[in-house]
Each structure stands twice: as structure tokens, then as C-alpha cells.
HTML snippet that shows the backbone in 3Dmol.js (N, CA, C, O; Angstrom):
<script src="https://3Dmol.org/build/3Dmol-min.js"></script>
<div id="view" style="width:600px;height:400px;position:relative"></div>
<script>
const pdb = `
ATOM      1  N   MET A   1      15.370   1.659   8.060  1.00  0.00           N
ATOM      2  CA  MET A   1      14.073   2.037   7.534  1.00  0.00           C
ATOM      3  C   MET A   1      14.187   2.203   6.021  1.00  0.00           C
ATOM      4  O   MET A   1      15.144   2.789   5.514  1.00  0.00           O
ATOM      5  N   GLU A   2      13.205   1.680   5.323  1.00  0.00           N
ATOM      6  CA  GLU A   2      13.164   1.761   3.865  1.00  0.00           C
ATOM      7  C   GLU A   2      11.817   2.374   3.469  1.00  0.00           C
ATOM      8  O   GLU A   2      10.810   2.150   4.140  1.00  0.00           O
ATOM      9  N   THR A   3      11.802   3.140   2.389  1.00  0.00           N
ATOM     10  CA  THR A   3      10.569   3.707   1.875  1.00  0.00           C
ATOM     11  C   THR A   3      10.393   3.248   0.435  1.00  0.00           C
ATOM     12  O   THR A   3      11.306   3.365  -0.382  1.00  0.00           O
ATOM     13  N   VAL A   4       9.205   2.724   0.131  1.00  0.00           N
ATOM     14  CA  VAL A   4       8.902   2.277  -1.228  1.00  0.00           C
ATOM     15  C   VAL A   4       7.576   2.861  -1.684  1.00  0.00           C
ATOM     16  O   VAL A   4       6.707   3.207  -0.884  1.00  0.00           O
ATOM     17  N   LYS A   5       7.455   2.957  -3.001  1.00  0.00           N
ATOM     18  CA  LYS A   5       6.196   3.356  -3.624  1.00  0.00           C
ATOM     19  C   LYS A   5       5.702   2.163  -4.420  1.00  0.00           C
ATOM     20  O   LYS A   5       6.388   1.685  -5.323  1.00  0.00           O
ATOM     21  N   LEU A   6       4.509   1.680  -4.086  1.00  0.00           N
ATOM     22  CA  LEU A   6       3.885   0.587  -4.817  1.00  0.00           C
ATOM     23  C   LEU A   6       2.742   1.157  -5.641  1.00  0.00           C
ATOM     24  O   LEU A   6       1.956   1.964  -5.146  1.00  0.00           O
ATOM     25  N   THR A   7       2.648   0.739  -6.895  1.00  0.00           N
ATOM     26  CA  THR A   7       1.506   1.087  -7.726  1.00  0.00           C
ATOM     27  C   THR A   7       0.738  -0.198  -7.975  1.00  0.00           C
ATOM     28  O   THR A   7       1.290  -1.172  -8.487  1.00  0.00           O
ATOM     29  N   ILE A   8      -0.537  -0.197  -7.613  1.00  0.00           N
ATOM     30  CA  ILE A   8      -1.371  -1.386  -7.678  1.00  0.00           C
ATOM     31  C   ILE A   8      -2.396  -1.216  -8.793  1.00  0.00           C
ATOM     32  O   ILE A   8      -3.093  -0.204  -8.862  1.00  0.00           O
ATOM     33  N   HIS A   9      -2.478  -2.215  -9.661  1.00  0.00           N
ATOM     34  CA  HIS A   9      -3.455  -2.213 -10.750  1.00  0.00           C
ATOM     35  C   HIS A   9      -4.439  -3.360 -10.525  1.00  0.00           C
ATOM     36  O   HIS A   9      -4.112  -4.352  -9.874  1.00  0.00           O
ATOM     37  N   GLY A  10      -5.617  -3.216 -11.057  1.00  0.00           N
ATOM     38  CA  GLY A  10      -6.656  -4.227 -10.938  1.00  0.00           C
ATOM     39  C   GLY A  10      -7.968  -3.575 -10.556  1.00  0.00           C
ATOM     40  O   GLY A  10      -8.198  -2.406 -10.864  1.00  0.00           O
ATOM     41  N   ARG A  11      -8.828  -4.324  -9.886  1.00  0.00           N
ATOM     42  CA  ARG A  11     -10.095  -3.775  -9.384  1.00  0.00           C
ATOM     43  C   ARG A  11      -9.810  -3.269  -7.972  1.00  0.00           C
ATOM     44  O   ARG A  11     -10.010  -3.978  -6.986  1.00  0.00           O
ATOM     45  N   VAL A  12      -9.333  -2.015  -7.899  1.00  0.00           N
ATOM     46  CA  VAL A  12      -8.825  -1.487  -6.630  1.00  0.00           C
ATOM     47  C   VAL A  12      -9.439  -0.140  -6.239  1.00  0.00           C
ATOM     48  O   VAL A  12      -9.026   0.459  -5.246  1.00  0.00           O
ATOM     49  N   GLN A  13     -10.408   0.334  -6.998  1.00  0.00           N
ATOM     50  CA  GLN A  13     -11.100   1.569  -6.622  1.00  0.00           C
ATOM     51  C   GLN A  13     -12.581   1.294  -6.473  1.00  0.00           C
ATOM     52  O   GLN A  13     -13.170   0.560  -7.266  1.00  0.00           O
ATOM     53  N   GLY A  14     -13.178   1.886  -5.454  1.00  0.00           N
ATOM     54  CA  GLY A  14     -14.605   1.737  -5.220  1.00  0.00           C
ATOM     55  C   GLY A  14     -14.991   0.400  -4.598  1.00  0.00           C
ATOM     56  O   GLY A  14     -16.162   0.021  -4.611  1.00  0.00           O
ATOM     57  N   VAL A  15     -14.000  -0.318  -4.051  1.00  0.00           N
ATOM     58  CA  VAL A  15     -14.258  -1.653  -3.495  1.00  0.00           C
ATOM     59  C   VAL A  15     -13.698  -1.819  -2.082  1.00  0.00           C
ATOM     60  O   VAL A  15     -13.563  -2.946  -1.605  1.00  0.00           O
ATOM     61  N   GLY A  16     -13.373  -0.722  -1.409  1.00  0.00           N
ATOM     62  CA  GLY A  16     -12.834  -0.800  -0.047  1.00  0.00           C
ATOM     63  C   GLY A  16     -11.359  -1.137   0.014  1.00  0.00           C
ATOM     64  O   GLY A  16     -10.846  -1.496   1.074  1.00  0.00           O
ATOM     65  N   PHE A  17     -10.667  -1.025  -1.117  1.00  0.00           N
ATOM     66  CA  PHE A  17      -9.253  -1.409  -1.182  1.00  0.00           C
ATOM     67  C   PHE A  17      -8.378  -0.565  -0.261  1.00  0.00           C
ATOM     68  O   PHE A  17      -7.563  -1.110   0.483  1.00  0.00           O
ATOM     69  N   ARG A  18      -8.536   0.761  -0.302  1.00  0.00           N
ATOM     70  CA  ARG A  18      -7.670   1.627   0.513  1.00  0.00           C
ATOM     71  C   ARG A  18      -7.821   1.336   1.999  1.00  0.00           C
ATOM     72  O   ARG A  18      -6.844   1.378   2.746  1.00  0.00           O
ATOM     73  N   TRP A  19      -9.048   1.042   2.431  1.00  0.00           N
ATOM     74  CA  TRP A  19      -9.279   0.756   3.852  1.00  0.00           C
ATOM     75  C   TRP A  19      -8.662  -0.587   4.233  1.00  0.00           C
ATOM     76  O   TRP A  19      -8.147  -0.744   5.340  1.00  0.00           O
ATOM     77  N   SER A  20      -8.712  -1.550   3.323  1.00  0.00           N
ATOM     78  CA  SER A  20      -8.054  -2.839   3.566  1.00  0.00           C
ATOM     79  C   SER A  20      -6.551  -2.656   3.702  1.00  0.00           C
ATOM     80  O   SER A  20      -5.920  -3.250   4.576  1.00  0.00           O
ATOM     81  N   VAL A  21      -5.980  -1.826   2.827  1.00  0.00           N
ATOM     82  CA  VAL A  21      -4.543  -1.542   2.868  1.00  0.00           C
ATOM     83  C   VAL A  21      -4.179  -0.889   4.192  1.00  0.00           C
ATOM     84  O   VAL A  21      -3.197  -1.273   4.827  1.00  0.00           O
ATOM     85  N   GLN A  22      -4.965   0.096   4.611  1.00  0.00           N
ATOM     86  CA  GLN A  22      -4.675   0.791   5.872  1.00  0.00           C
ATOM     87  C   GLN A  22      -4.707  -0.185   7.048  1.00  0.00           C
ATOM     88  O   GLN A  22      -3.818  -0.157   7.898  1.00  0.00           O
ATOM     89  N   THR A  23      -5.705  -1.030   7.101  1.00  0.00           N
ATOM     90  CA  THR A  23      -5.830  -1.994   8.193  1.00  0.00           C
ATOM     91  C   THR A  23      -4.638  -2.942   8.229  1.00  0.00           C
ATOM     92  O   THR A  23      -4.075  -3.197   9.294  1.00  0.00           O
ATOM     93  N   PHE A  24      -4.254  -3.463   7.072  1.00  0.00           N
ATOM     94  CA  PHE A  24      -3.149  -4.421   7.003  1.00  0.00           C
ATOM     95  C   PHE A  24      -1.813  -3.744   7.308  1.00  0.00           C
ATOM     96  O   PHE A  24      -1.002  -4.292   8.055  1.00  0.00           O
ATOM     97  N   ALA A  25      -1.577  -2.570   6.744  1.00  0.00           N
ATOM     98  CA  ALA A  25      -0.322  -1.847   6.997  1.00  0.00           C
ATOM     99  C   ALA A  25      -0.188  -1.492   8.479  1.00  0.00           C
ATOM    100  O   ALA A  25       0.898  -1.604   9.048  1.00  0.00           O
ATOM    101  N   THR A  26      -1.272  -1.070   9.094  1.00  0.00           N
ATOM    102  CA  THR A  26      -1.253  -0.737  10.517  1.00  0.00           C
ATOM    103  C   THR A  26      -0.952  -1.974  11.355  1.00  0.00           C
ATOM    104  O   THR A  26      -0.212  -1.892  12.335  1.00  0.00           O
ATOM    105  N   ALA A  27      -1.520  -3.121  10.979  1.00  0.00           N
ATOM    106  CA  ALA A  27      -1.265  -4.368  11.710  1.00  0.00           C
ATOM    107  C   ALA A  27       0.215  -4.761  11.638  1.00  0.00           C
ATOM    108  O   ALA A  27       0.755  -5.352  12.573  1.00  0.00           O
ATOM    109  N   LEU A  28       0.866  -4.424  10.509  1.00  0.00           N
ATOM    110  CA  LEU A  28       2.298  -4.732  10.352  1.00  0.00           C
ATOM    111  C   LEU A  28       3.202  -3.621  10.889  1.00  0.00           C
ATOM    112  O   LEU A  28       4.427  -3.705  10.796  1.00  0.00           O
ATOM    113  N   LYS A  29       2.580  -2.574  11.455  1.00  0.00           N
ATOM    114  CA  LYS A  29       3.312  -1.431  12.015  1.00  0.00           C
ATOM    115  C   LYS A  29       4.114  -0.680  10.952  1.00  0.00           C
ATOM    116  O   LYS A  29       5.218  -0.201  11.211  1.00  0.00           O
ATOM    117  N   LEU A  30       3.531  -0.585   9.739  1.00  0.00           N
ATOM    118  CA  LEU A  30       4.126   0.189   8.657  1.00  0.00           C
ATOM    119  C   LEU A  30       3.535   1.589   8.653  1.00  0.00           C
ATOM    120  O   LEU A  30       2.357   1.770   8.961  1.00  0.00           O
ATOM    121  N   ASN A  31       4.339   2.566   8.309  1.00  0.00           N
ATOM    122  CA  ASN A  31       3.879   3.933   8.138  1.00  0.00           C
ATOM    123  C   ASN A  31       3.724   4.200   6.650  1.00  0.00           C
ATOM    124  O   ASN A  31       4.317   3.508   5.822  1.00  0.00           O
ATOM    125  N   GLY A  32       2.917   5.217   6.310  1.00  0.00           N
ATOM    126  CA  GLY A  32       2.765   5.584   4.916  1.00  0.00           C
ATOM    127  C   GLY A  32       1.390   6.098   4.597  1.00  0.00           C
ATOM    128  O   GLY A  32       0.686   6.625   5.459  1.00  0.00           O
ATOM    129  N   ASP A  33       1.004   5.934   3.311  1.00  0.00           N
ATOM    130  CA  ASP A  33      -0.303   6.388   2.868  1.00  0.00           C
ATOM    131  C   ASP A  33      -0.734   5.612   1.633  1.00  0.00           C
ATOM    132  O   ASP A  33       0.067   4.930   0.996  1.00  0.00           O
ATOM    133  N   VAL A  34      -2.009   5.731   1.312  1.00  0.00           N
ATOM    134  CA  VAL A  34      -2.591   5.074   0.142  1.00  0.00           C
ATOM    135  C   VAL A  34      -3.549   6.061  -0.506  1.00  0.00           C
ATOM    136  O   VAL A  34      -4.302   6.750   0.182  1.00  0.00           O
ATOM    137  N   ALA A  35      -3.518   6.128  -1.858  1.00  0.00           N
ATOM    138  CA  ALA A  35      -4.372   7.075  -2.571  1.00  0.00           C
ATOM    139  C   ALA A  35      -4.764   6.515  -3.935  1.00  0.00           C
ATOM    140  O   ALA A  35      -4.002   5.780  -4.564  1.00  0.00           O
ATOM    141  N   ASN A  36      -5.963   6.876  -4.378  1.00  0.00           N
ATOM    142  CA  ASN A  36      -6.415   6.529  -5.718  1.00  0.00           C
ATOM    143  C   ASN A  36      -5.703   7.401  -6.747  1.00  0.00           C
ATOM    144  O   ASN A  36      -5.341   8.543  -6.462  1.00  0.00           O
ATOM    145  N   ASN A  37      -5.504   6.855  -7.945  1.00  0.00           N
ATOM    146  CA  ASN A  37      -4.939   7.592  -9.067  1.00  0.00           C
ATOM    147  C   ASN A  37      -6.006   7.757 -10.148  1.00  0.00           C
ATOM    148  O   ASN A  37      -6.953   6.974 -10.217  1.00  0.00           O
ATOM    149  N   ALA A  38      -5.849   8.772 -10.982  1.00  0.00           N
ATOM    150  CA  ALA A  38      -6.821   9.068 -12.034  1.00  0.00           C
ATOM    151  C   ALA A  38      -6.971   7.928 -13.039  1.00  0.00           C
ATOM    152  O   ALA A  38      -8.029   7.788 -13.652  1.00  0.00           O
ATOM    153  N   ASP A  39      -5.937   7.117 -13.218  1.00  0.00           N
ATOM    154  CA  ASP A  39      -5.989   6.030 -14.207  1.00  0.00           C
ATOM    155  C   ASP A  39      -6.643   4.756 -13.671  1.00  0.00           C
ATOM    156  O   ASP A  39      -6.676   3.745 -14.372  1.00  0.00           O
ATOM    157  N   GLY A  40      -7.165   4.787 -12.440  1.00  0.00           N
ATOM    158  CA  GLY A  40      -7.819   3.617 -11.856  1.00  0.00           C
ATOM    159  C   GLY A  40      -6.914   2.770 -10.987  1.00  0.00           C
ATOM    160  O   GLY A  40      -7.377   1.826 -10.347  1.00  0.00           O
ATOM    161  N   SER A  41      -5.632   3.091 -10.954  1.00  0.00           N
ATOM    162  CA  SER A  41      -4.696   2.377 -10.082  1.00  0.00           C
ATOM    163  C   SER A  41      -4.679   3.040  -8.708  1.00  0.00           C
ATOM    164  O   SER A  41      -5.339   4.054  -8.485  1.00  0.00           O
ATOM    165  N   VAL A  42      -3.915   2.451  -7.796  1.00  0.00           N
ATOM    166  CA  VAL A  42      -3.766   2.992  -6.440  1.00  0.00           C
ATOM    167  C   VAL A  42      -2.279   3.043  -6.120  1.00  0.00           C
ATOM    168  O   VAL A  42      -1.535   2.119  -6.449  1.00  0.00           O
ATOM    169  N   THR A  43      -1.846   4.126  -5.477  1.00  0.00           N
ATOM    170  CA  THR A  43      -0.456   4.259  -5.036  1.00  0.00           C
ATOM    171  C   THR A  43      -0.385   4.086  -3.528  1.00  0.00           C
ATOM    172  O   THR A  43      -1.160   4.679  -2.778  1.00  0.00           O
ATOM    173  N   ILE A  44       0.572   3.253  -3.099  1.00  0.00           N
ATOM    174  CA  ILE A  44       0.829   3.035  -1.681  1.00  0.00           C
ATOM    175  C   ILE A  44       2.270   3.433  -1.400  1.00  0.00           C
ATOM    176  O   ILE A  44       3.185   2.932  -2.053  1.00  0.00           O
ATOM    177  N   HIS A  45       2.485   4.320  -0.446  1.00  0.00           N
ATOM    178  CA  HIS A  45       3.818   4.625   0.058  1.00  0.00           C
ATOM    179  C   HIS A  45       3.956   3.888   1.382  1.00  0.00           C
ATOM    180  O   HIS A  45       3.110   4.018   2.267  1.00  0.00           O
ATOM    181  N   LEU A  46       5.025   3.117   1.511  1.00  0.00           N
ATOM    182  CA  LEU A  46       5.271   2.347   2.736  1.00  0.00           C
ATOM    183  C   LEU A  46       6.625   2.700   3.304  1.00  0.00           C
ATOM    184  O   LEU A  46       7.587   2.906   2.564  1.00  0.00           O
ATOM    185  N   GLN A  47       6.697   2.770   4.617  1.00  0.00           N
ATOM    186  CA  GLN A  47       7.971   2.985   5.295  1.00  0.00           C
ATOM    187  C   GLN A  47       8.070   1.985   6.436  1.00  0.00           C
ATOM    188  O   GLN A  47       7.214   1.940   7.320  1.00  0.00           O
ATOM    189  N   GLY A  48       9.131   1.185   6.401  1.00  0.00           N
ATOM    190  CA  GLY A  48       9.347   0.165   7.420  1.00  0.00           C
ATOM    191  C   GLY A  48      10.612  -0.602   7.118  1.00  0.00           C
ATOM    192  O   GLY A  48      11.414  -0.182   6.284  1.00  0.00           O
ATOM    193  N   THR A  49      10.795  -1.709   7.780  1.00  0.00           N
ATOM    194  CA  THR A  49      11.974  -2.530   7.519  1.00  0.00           C
ATOM    195  C   THR A  49      11.762  -3.271   6.195  1.00  0.00           C
ATOM    196  O   THR A  49      10.624  -3.453   5.762  1.00  0.00           O
ATOM    197  N   PRO A  50      12.855  -3.698   5.551  1.00  0.00           N
ATOM    198  CA  PRO A  50      12.696  -4.482   4.328  1.00  0.00           C
ATOM    199  C   PRO A  50      11.846  -5.734   4.545  1.00  0.00           C
ATOM    200  O   PRO A  50      11.088  -6.128   3.659  1.00  0.00           O
ATOM    201  N   GLU A  51      11.966  -6.354   5.706  1.00  0.00           N
ATOM    202  CA  GLU A  51      11.183  -7.554   6.002  1.00  0.00           C
ATOM    203  C   GLU A  51       9.687  -7.230   6.091  1.00  0.00           C
ATOM    204  O   GLU A  51       8.858  -7.979   5.573  1.00  0.00           O
ATOM    205  N   GLN A  52       9.345  -6.117   6.746  1.00  0.00           N
ATOM    206  CA  GLN A  52       7.940  -5.712   6.852  1.00  0.00           C
ATOM    207  C   GLN A  52       7.341  -5.448   5.466  1.00  0.00           C
ATOM    208  O   GLN A  52       6.214  -5.850   5.177  1.00  0.00           O
ATOM    209  N   ILE A  53       8.107  -4.774   4.628  1.00  0.00           N
ATOM    210  CA  ILE A  53       7.628  -4.432   3.283  1.00  0.00           C
ATOM    211  C   ILE A  53       7.467  -5.689   2.432  1.00  0.00           C
ATOM    212  O   ILE A  53       6.490  -5.814   1.693  1.00  0.00           O
ATOM    213  N   THR A  54       8.407  -6.614   2.527  1.00  0.00           N
ATOM    214  CA  THR A  54       8.302  -7.880   1.793  1.00  0.00           C
ATOM    215  C   THR A  54       7.066  -8.655   2.243  1.00  0.00           C
ATOM    216  O   THR A  54       6.341  -9.204   1.414  1.00  0.00           O
ATOM    217  N   THR A  55       6.827  -8.702   3.544  1.00  0.00           N
ATOM    218  CA  THR A  55       5.651  -9.383   4.082  1.00  0.00           C
ATOM    219  C   THR A  55       4.374  -8.723   3.584  1.00  0.00           C
ATOM    220  O   THR A  55       3.433  -9.409   3.185  1.00  0.00           O
ATOM    221  N   PHE A  56       4.335  -7.405   3.604  1.00  0.00           N
ATOM    222  CA  PHE A  56       3.167  -6.670   3.132  1.00  0.00           C
ATOM    223  C   PHE A  56       2.846  -7.038   1.690  1.00  0.00           C
ATOM    224  O   PHE A  56       1.707  -7.380   1.371  1.00  0.00           O
ATOM    225  N   LYS A  57       3.850  -6.969   0.819  1.00  0.00           N
ATOM    226  CA  LYS A  57       3.618  -7.275  -0.596  1.00  0.00           C
ATOM    227  C   LYS A  57       3.162  -8.714  -0.806  1.00  0.00           C
ATOM    228  O   LYS A  57       2.266  -8.972  -1.609  1.00  0.00           O
ATOM    229  N   ALA A  58       3.767  -9.639  -0.095  1.00  0.00           N
ATOM    230  CA  ALA A  58       3.447 -11.056  -0.282  1.00  0.00           C
ATOM    231  C   ALA A  58       2.045 -11.403   0.211  1.00  0.00           C
ATOM    232  O   ALA A  58       1.354 -12.225  -0.390  1.00  0.00           O
ATOM    233  N   LYS A  59       1.633 -10.774   1.307  1.00  0.00           N
ATOM    234  CA  LYS A  59       0.368 -11.155   1.931  1.00  0.00           C
ATOM    235  C   LYS A  59      -0.795 -10.220   1.619  1.00  0.00           C
ATOM    236  O   LYS A  59      -1.937 -10.529   1.957  1.00  0.00           O
ATOM    237  N   LEU A  60      -0.525  -9.078   0.979  1.00  0.00           N
ATOM    238  CA  LEU A  60      -1.598  -8.126   0.682  1.00  0.00           C
ATOM    239  C   LEU A  60      -2.769  -8.761  -0.062  1.00  0.00           C
ATOM    240  O   LEU A  60      -3.913  -8.502   0.314  1.00  0.00           O
ATOM    241  N   PRO A  61      -2.554  -9.578  -1.094  1.00  0.00           N
ATOM    242  CA  PRO A  61      -3.706 -10.151  -1.803  1.00  0.00           C
ATOM    243  C   PRO A  61      -4.647 -10.966  -0.911  1.00  0.00           C
ATOM    244  O   PRO A  61      -5.804 -11.176  -1.276  1.00  0.00           O
ATOM    245  N   HIS A  62      -4.178 -11.425   0.238  1.00  0.00           N
ATOM    246  CA  HIS A  62      -4.993 -12.219   1.151  1.00  0.00           C
ATOM    247  C   HIS A  62      -5.681 -11.373   2.223  1.00  0.00           C
ATOM    248  O   HIS A  62      -6.416 -11.901   3.058  1.00  0.00           O
ATOM    249  N   HIS A  63      -5.438 -10.050   2.198  1.00  0.00           N
ATOM    250  CA  HIS A  63      -6.001  -9.154   3.207  1.00  0.00           C
ATOM    251  C   HIS A  63      -6.828  -8.042   2.570  1.00  0.00           C
ATOM    252  O   HIS A  63      -6.885  -6.932   3.101  1.00  0.00           O
ATOM    253  N   LEU A  64      -7.463  -8.327   1.447  1.00  0.00           N
ATOM    254  CA  LEU A  64      -8.247  -7.328   0.728  1.00  0.00           C
ATOM    255  C   LEU A  64      -9.724  -7.455   1.045  1.00  0.00           C
ATOM    256  O   LEU A  64     -10.188  -8.473   1.558  1.00  0.00           O
ATOM    257  N   SER A  65     -10.447  -6.395   0.725  1.00  0.00           N
ATOM    258  CA  SER A  65     -11.903  -6.513   0.762  1.00  0.00           C
ATOM    259  C   SER A  65     -12.278  -7.577  -0.272  1.00  0.00           C
ATOM    260  O   SER A  65     -11.543  -7.773  -1.240  1.00  0.00           O
ATOM    261  N   PRO A  66     -13.399  -8.263  -0.088  1.00  0.00           N
ATOM    262  CA  PRO A  66     -13.740  -9.372  -0.986  1.00  0.00           C
ATOM    263  C   PRO A  66     -14.012  -8.953  -2.429  1.00  0.00           C
ATOM    264  O   PRO A  66     -14.033  -9.808  -3.314  1.00  0.00           O
ATOM    265  N   PHE A  67     -14.220  -7.665  -2.689  1.00  0.00           N
ATOM    266  CA  PHE A  67     -14.527  -7.194  -4.042  1.00  0.00           C
ATOM    267  C   PHE A  67     -13.299  -6.716  -4.799  1.00  0.00           C
ATOM    268  O   PHE A  67     -13.381  -6.473  -6.003  1.00  0.00           O
ATOM    269  N   ALA A  68     -12.170  -6.576  -4.129  1.00  0.00           N
ATOM    270  CA  ALA A  68     -10.940  -6.085  -4.758  1.00  0.00           C
ATOM    271  C   ALA A  68     -10.157  -7.236  -5.384  1.00  0.00           C
ATOM    272  O   ALA A  68     -10.235  -8.379  -4.934  1.00  0.00           O
ATOM    273  N   LYS A  69      -9.396  -6.905  -6.438  1.00  0.00           N
ATOM    274  CA  LYS A  69      -8.546  -7.902  -7.091  1.00  0.00           C
ATOM    275  C   LYS A  69      -7.325  -7.194  -7.658  1.00  0.00           C
ATOM    276  O   LYS A  69      -7.449  -6.234  -8.419  1.00  0.00           O
ATOM    277  N   ILE A  70      -6.151  -7.671  -7.284  1.00  0.00           N
ATOM    278  CA  ILE A  70      -4.892  -7.113  -7.774  1.00  0.00           C
ATOM    279  C   ILE A  70      -4.455  -7.893  -9.012  1.00  0.00           C
ATOM    280  O   ILE A  70      -4.434  -9.123  -9.007  1.00  0.00           O
ATOM    281  N   THR A  71      -4.104  -7.157 -10.081  1.00  0.00           N
ATOM    282  CA  THR A  71      -3.564  -7.810 -11.274  1.00  0.00           C
ATOM    283  C   THR A  71      -2.074  -7.536 -11.448  1.00  0.00           C
ATOM    284  O   THR A  71      -1.376  -8.302 -12.112  1.00  0.00           O
ATOM    285  N   GLU A  72      -1.583  -6.443 -10.853  1.00  0.00           N
ATOM    286  CA  GLU A  72      -0.161  -6.093 -10.997  1.00  0.00           C
ATOM    287  C   GLU A  72       0.271  -5.172  -9.861  1.00  0.00           C
ATOM    288  O   GLU A  72      -0.475  -4.292  -9.433  1.00  0.00           O
ATOM    289  N   ILE A  73       1.494  -5.397  -9.386  1.00  0.00           N
ATOM    290  CA  ILE A  73       2.114  -4.512  -8.400  1.00  0.00           C
ATOM    291  C   ILE A  73       3.484  -4.115  -8.932  1.00  0.00           C
ATOM    292  O   ILE A  73       4.301  -4.979  -9.248  1.00  0.00           O
ATOM    293  N   THR A  74       3.741  -2.817  -9.033  1.00  0.00           N
ATOM    294  CA  THR A  74       5.075  -2.338  -9.384  1.00  0.00           C
ATOM    295  C   THR A  74       5.652  -1.627  -8.168  1.00  0.00           C
ATOM    296  O   THR A  74       4.918  -1.049  -7.366  1.00  0.00           O
ATOM    297  N   GLN A  75       6.969  -1.674  -8.039  1.00  0.00           N
ATOM    298  CA  GLN A  75       7.631  -1.091  -6.867  1.00  0.00           C
ATOM    299  C   GLN A  75       8.780  -0.203  -7.289  1.00  0.00           C
ATOM    300  O   GLN A  75       9.543  -0.531  -8.198  1.00  0.00           O
ATOM    301  N   GLU A  76       8.890   0.932  -6.611  1.00  0.00           N
ATOM    302  CA  GLU A  76      10.023   1.838  -6.757  1.00  0.00           C
ATOM    303  C   GLU A  76      10.564   2.139  -5.362  1.00  0.00           C
ATOM    304  O   GLU A  76       9.793   2.321  -4.419  1.00  0.00           O
ATOM    305  N   ILE A  77      11.879   2.191  -5.234  1.00  0.00           N
ATOM    306  CA  ILE A  77      12.499   2.603  -3.975  1.00  0.00           C
ATOM    307  C   ILE A  77      12.491   4.124  -3.925  1.00  0.00           C
ATOM    308  O   ILE A  77      12.871   4.777  -4.897  1.00  0.00           O
ATOM    309  N   SER A  78      12.067   4.688  -2.818  1.00  0.00           N
ATOM    310  CA  SER A  78      12.066   6.135  -2.624  1.00  0.00           C
ATOM    311  C   SER A  78      13.236   6.502  -1.729  1.00  0.00           C
ATOM    312  O   SER A  78      13.280   6.113  -0.562  1.00  0.00           O
ATOM    313  N   SER A  79      14.170   7.240  -2.270  1.00  0.00           N
ATOM    314  CA  SER A  79      15.317   7.640  -1.462  1.00  0.00           C
ATOM    315  C   SER A  79      15.093   9.052  -0.917  1.00  0.00           C
ATOM    316  O   SER A  79      14.358   9.847  -1.503  1.00  0.00           O
ATOM    317  N   ASN A  80      15.726   9.342   0.188  1.00  0.00           N
ATOM    318  CA  ASN A  80      15.645  10.654   0.842  1.00  0.00           C
ATOM    319  C   ASN A  80      14.219  11.039   1.220  1.00  0.00           C
ATOM    320  O   ASN A  80      13.862  12.215   1.160  1.00  0.00           O
ATOM    321  N   SER A  81      13.411  10.076   1.602  1.00  0.00           N
ATOM    322  CA  SER A  81      12.039  10.364   2.031  1.00  0.00           C
ATOM    323  C   SER A  81      12.029  10.771   3.493  1.00  0.00           C
ATOM    324  O   SER A  81      12.765  10.206   4.303  1.00  0.00           O
ATOM    325  N   PRO A  82      11.191  11.756   3.839  1.00  0.00           N
ATOM    326  CA  PRO A  82      11.087  12.128   5.252  1.00  0.00           C
ATOM    327  C   PRO A  82      10.427  11.010   6.048  1.00  0.00           C
ATOM    328  O   PRO A  82       9.711  10.179   5.489  1.00  0.00           O
ATOM    329  N   LYS A  83      10.671  10.992   7.348  1.00  0.00           N
ATOM    330  CA  LYS A  83      10.057   9.990   8.216  1.00  0.00           C
ATOM    331  C   LYS A  83       8.550  10.201   8.247  1.00  0.00           C
ATOM    332  O   LYS A  83       8.065  11.314   8.448  1.00  0.00           O
ATOM    333  N   MET A  84       7.827   9.113   8.045  1.00  0.00           N
ATOM    334  CA  MET A  84       6.364   9.160   8.056  1.00  0.00           C
ATOM    335  C   MET A  84       5.854   8.726   9.425  1.00  0.00           C
ATOM    336  O   MET A  84       6.509   7.961  10.133  1.00  0.00           O
ATOM    337  N   ALA A  85       4.685   9.221   9.782  1.00  0.00           N
ATOM    338  CA  ALA A  85       4.050   8.851  11.055  1.00  0.00           C
ATOM    339  C   ALA A  85       2.711   8.205  10.752  1.00  0.00           C
ATOM    340  O   ALA A  85       1.893   8.785  10.038  1.00  0.00           O
ATOM    341  N   ASP A  86       2.479   7.025  11.278  1.00  0.00           N
ATOM    342  CA  ASP A  86       1.207   6.323  11.111  1.00  0.00           C
ATOM    343  C   ASP A  86       0.961   5.960   9.643  1.00  0.00           C
ATOM    344  O   ASP A  86       1.848   6.086   8.799  1.00  0.00           O
ATOM    345  N   PHE A  87      -0.254   5.510   9.363  1.00  0.00           N
ATOM    346  CA  PHE A  87      -0.644   5.157   7.998  1.00  0.00           C
ATOM    347  C   PHE A  87      -1.969   5.851   7.705  1.00  0.00           C
ATOM    348  O   PHE A  87      -2.904   5.767   8.501  1.00  0.00           O
ATOM    349  N   HIS A  88      -2.055   6.539   6.559  1.00  0.00           N
ATOM    350  CA  HIS A  88      -3.209   7.364   6.249  1.00  0.00           C
ATOM    351  C   HIS A  88      -3.812   7.030   4.887  1.00  0.00           C
ATOM    352  O   HIS A  88      -3.096   6.694   3.943  1.00  0.00           O
ATOM    353  N   VAL A  89      -5.129   7.128   4.800  1.00  0.00           N
ATOM    354  CA  VAL A  89      -5.823   7.060   3.526  1.00  0.00           C
ATOM    355  C   VAL A  89      -5.950   8.495   3.026  1.00  0.00           C
ATOM    356  O   VAL A  89      -6.484   9.360   3.720  1.00  0.00           O
ATOM    357  N   LEU A  90      -5.455   8.738   1.814  1.00  0.00           N
ATOM    358  CA  LEU A  90      -5.533  10.076   1.220  1.00  0.00           C
ATOM    359  C   LEU A  90      -6.688  10.130   0.230  1.00  0.00           C
ATOM    360  O   LEU A  90      -7.068   9.116  -0.357  1.00  0.00           O
ATOM    361  N   TYR A  91      -7.235  11.310   0.054  1.00  0.00           N
ATOM    362  CA  TYR A  91      -8.370  11.492  -0.867  1.00  0.00           C
ATOM    363  C   TYR A  91      -7.964  12.318  -2.055  1.00  0.00           C
ATOM    364  O   TYR A  91      -8.783  12.577  -2.937  1.00  0.00           O
TER     365      TYR A  91
END
`;
const viewer = $3Dmol.createViewer("view");
viewer.addModel(pdb, "pdb");
viewer.setStyle({}, {cartoon: {color: "spectrum"}});
viewer.zoomTo();
viewer.render();
</script>
């Protein structure tokens, strides 16, 4: 199991982005959460196999609401993260 933090930039707030992320992450059986940031970006925490996470990152742009647009994704590995259950949209 691997845990990563993705920071997504682009048109990702107010366009159904978090709900698209939740739907796609759940379909891939990933655990974690997604939340808006004050600077207009979105943070996604994912927990799953390296293959699941790679698939998520590669295919996420094709599983968005039609109004969302990603311009940049940054990734950090999170070490010593507790086990997550399910995938949640945070407010």
C-alpha cells in the first residue's frame, strides 16, 4: 500500500471536480479524500497500490466533469500515513 498527496491546479473548483474524483477513485478501489484549497487548487490523498495510483493519475483527465480542466499535477509521497477507509469529499 502506498499513500500519495496530489495537488491539482487548473479549473478545479466550483465545477464538480471533487465529485468526479470521488467517483473515479472509488471505481479504482482507492481510499483517500479530496478537498479544495484556499489558493484555488485541490488536494487529493490517495492510498492504494502503485499501479492503482499510476492509473488514477494517467486517466483522471478523462474522468472529469465537463467543466473542469487540469493544468498541473504535483505529487508527494506520504510516509507513515494511517490506513484510510473508503474515499471522501472533504469540505
